[in-house]
N, C-alpha and C positions, 0 to 999 in steps of 0.2 A: 729662725728656728723651725717654723712650720714648713718652710720651703725645703730646708735640710732634711727634715723627717720624711716628707713625701719623696724626696730624691732617694733617700736610703730604702724606703719600702719598695719603690719601683725597681731599684737595682736588685733587691733580694728576690722579687717576683720574677724578674727577667732570668736571674741565676737559677731559680727553682725551675722555671719553664725550660730552660736549656738543659739542665740535668735530666728532667723528666723526659725530654725529647730523646736524649742519648740512651736512657734506660730503655724506653719503648722501642727505639730503633734497634738496640742490641737484642732485645727479646724477639723482635720481629724476625731479625736475621737468623736467630737460633731456631725458629720455627721453619726455616727453609731447609734445614739439614737434619736428617735423621739417619741413624745407623741401625741396621738389623744384624743381629749376632745369633749364631747357632747356639742353642741352649746347652750343647754338650762341650763347648770350648772350656779349657782350663783358664784360670785367671791370667796366666802368663800369655796364652793365646789371645785372649780378649784384648789385653794390653797391646799385643803386636798388631792386631787388626786395627784398632783405633789409631795407632801410630802410622799404619799403612795408609789409612784414609785421611791422615792429616788432621785429626780432630782431638780434642782433649776429653778428659773423663766426664766433663759437664754436658757433653752433647746428648741430645735425647736418643735414648736406646729402645728398641723393641726386640723381642726374642722370638725365635721360631723353634718349635720342637719337632721331633721326628714324627710325632703322632699327627701334627698339622700337615707335614709333608706327605704323609701316607693318605691323609683325608682327601687330598686334592690329586695325587698322582698314583695311588695304589692300584687303581682300575687299569692303568695303562703301562706301568713299568714293572719289570721284573723285581721281585722281592729283594734279590741280592744287591740291585743297584741302589735301592732305597736304604739298605742297611738298617742299623739301629740307632745312629746318632745323627744329629743335625750339626754340621760344622761350617757350611758355607755362609758367608756374610755379605751384606750389601751396604754401600753408602748411597744415599738418595738425596739429591739436592734439587729443589724446585726452582726452575729457571723462569725468565720472562716470558710472556705469551709470544709464541711464534718462534721460539729458540729450537723447538723440536726435541727429539729424544737421542742421546748418545749413551753408548754402553762400552765399558772396558772390562776385561776380565784378568784375573791373576790366580794361577793354581787351579784352574777350572778345566777339567779334561774332557767333558762329555758335551755339555751344553755350550753352543757358541754365542758369540756376541750378536750375531744376526738373529739367532733363534730367540734370545731375550728381547731384542728390539721388536721383533714381530709380535711376540706374545703380549708385550706391554701395550702395543697399539690395540690388540684384541681386548685387552682388559680396560681400555678406555683411558690409560695413562697418557698425559701430555706434557711436553716441555719439562723434560728432567734429565739431569745428569746422573748416571748410574754407574757405579764401580762394584762389580761382583768379585769377591776374593775369599781365599781360605788360607790358613797357616800351613796346610798340607794339601797335597793334591787330591781333590774330590770331584765327583760327577757334576755338582752344581744344582742338583734338583731342588734343594731346600731353598735356594735363593729367591726363586720367583714369588713364593709365598712371603718371604721377608721383604722383597721390594714392594709388593702390594700393601703390606701392613704399614711400612714406613711411609708410603706415598698417603695413605689414608690418614696417618697421624699428622703429616705436614698440612694437608688441605682441610682436614676436618670433615671430609666428605667420604661416604662409604662407597666402595665399589660393590656392585650387586653380585650375589652369589652366582648368578648365571654367568656373568663375565669372568669371575674367577675361575669357575669350573671349565669353561671353554678355553681360556687362556692356558690353563694347566694342561688340558687335553692337547692343545696345539704344541706346546713346548715338548711334551712327551712323545707325541707322535712323530714330530719332526725329528727329535733325537734318535728315536728308534728306527725311523726310515734312514737316517744318516748312517746307521750301522750297516745298512744293506746296500745304499747306493752312493755313500760318501756324504759328509757333513755339508759341504758347500752346495753340492746339487740339491740335497733335501731342502736346504733353507731356500734356495732360489726357486725351487719348484713350488713349495708351499706359499711363498711370497707372491710368485706370479699368478697362481690360481686365485689367491685371495683378492688381489687387486682386480682380476677379471670378474670374479663373482660379486665383489662389492661394487665396482665401477659400472658394471653393465646390469646390476640388479638381478642376477641369476638366482632364482629360487628353487626351481623343480629339480628333481634328482637327475633327469636326462640333461638338462642344461649344464648342471654342475659336473657331471660325468664327462660330457663333451669338453668342458673346460679343463679338466684334469688331463684328459688324453691329449688335447691340443697343446698344453703347456709342456707335457712330457715330450711330445714330438719335437717341439721347438728347441728343447734343451737336449735332445738326443738321449733321453732316459727311457730305458725299458722297464716297465712297471708290470708286476703280476696283477692278476684280477683282485687278489686279496688286498694288495697295496692300494689300488684304485678305490676299492670299496672303503677302506679306511679313511682315505682322504676325502672322499665324497661325504662320508658320515660327518667328518669335522667340519667341512665347508658348509654343509646344510645348517649346522648350528651357528657358524659364523654369519651366515646369510640373514639370520633372525636377530642379530645383535644391532645396536644403533650405530653403525659404522658408516662412514662416507668417505668417498675418494679424497675430497679436500683434506680431511684430517690426516689420512695416510700420507698424502704428498707433503703436507705441512710438517709432520713429525719425522718422516724418513726422507730428509732433505737430500741425502747422497744418492737416492734412487728416483727423484722425482721425474727426471728425464726418461728413465726407463718406464716409469708408470705411464707416461703419456704415449710411449711407443706401444705398450701392451694394449691400452684402450684404443689407440688408433688402428692397430691390426684388427681388432675385434669390429671396429666400425667399418673398416674395409670389407670384412667378411659379411657384415649385415647388409652392406650396400650391395654386394654382389648377389646375395640371395634375394634382396628386395627387388633387384633388377629382373631377376628370373621370374619372380611372382608377379611383377607388373607385366612382363612379356606374356606369361601364360593367362593372365587375366584379360589382356587385350585379345589374345588368340581365341579364347573361349567366347568372348563377347561377340566377335566377328563370326564365329562358328554358329552360334545359337540365336543371333539377331539378324 
């Protein structure tokens, strides 16, 4: 009788433990996915977005308002583009360490996939699957704020106000530049300059200006002085963030080879000027000694 009782108790404990493990596992999985919805969506639009993201109504949801959109982007984007409603949405899933960042878009007309990816790197976001979408065609400006809010909710860690501001400025200025030189060229230019600035630890205004002009020349892009100044101002802020080249390479896996090429080019340039400096040093040593 005693043995039977002990056996029954152990069976119940094992059953309770198994159920608890499943419950906690499900809760943990739920924390890995958060959806950001524009505040001004109708209920029907909200449901269509949840359906598009492949999640049910129990998924964790954060909302983004037009006021939040204006707080981060109002200084850089024309008022007409910001509008009066927040409609763009985002699905954010935290991935395993080392997975990198991937972004897909749907019904987003102005901000490109590459622009989002680069801005997320600047904001310090890592290892995430992101889908930006809207029930109607929109610019996509509200989505960055939503992605950041969703990622903070998943990780329980705040992203600094400085990182949010600079990432917002980056996405705004890249998109605005895209209006003038083309979206793909604008994204590639900003990406290349950022890799150069971060990878080669460029801090001074002159160094960064040289990096901008060099990248533009490599990509055969003609920039006005005003455009150069805007990019330099942005990159000076990016240079003060806690970014490093390994993080960029780890997160933007599809361009890691390109990053090595950009850094290699700059190392060749530095080696060339170092040789000149060494030669001049030897020349003057012989001349005055």
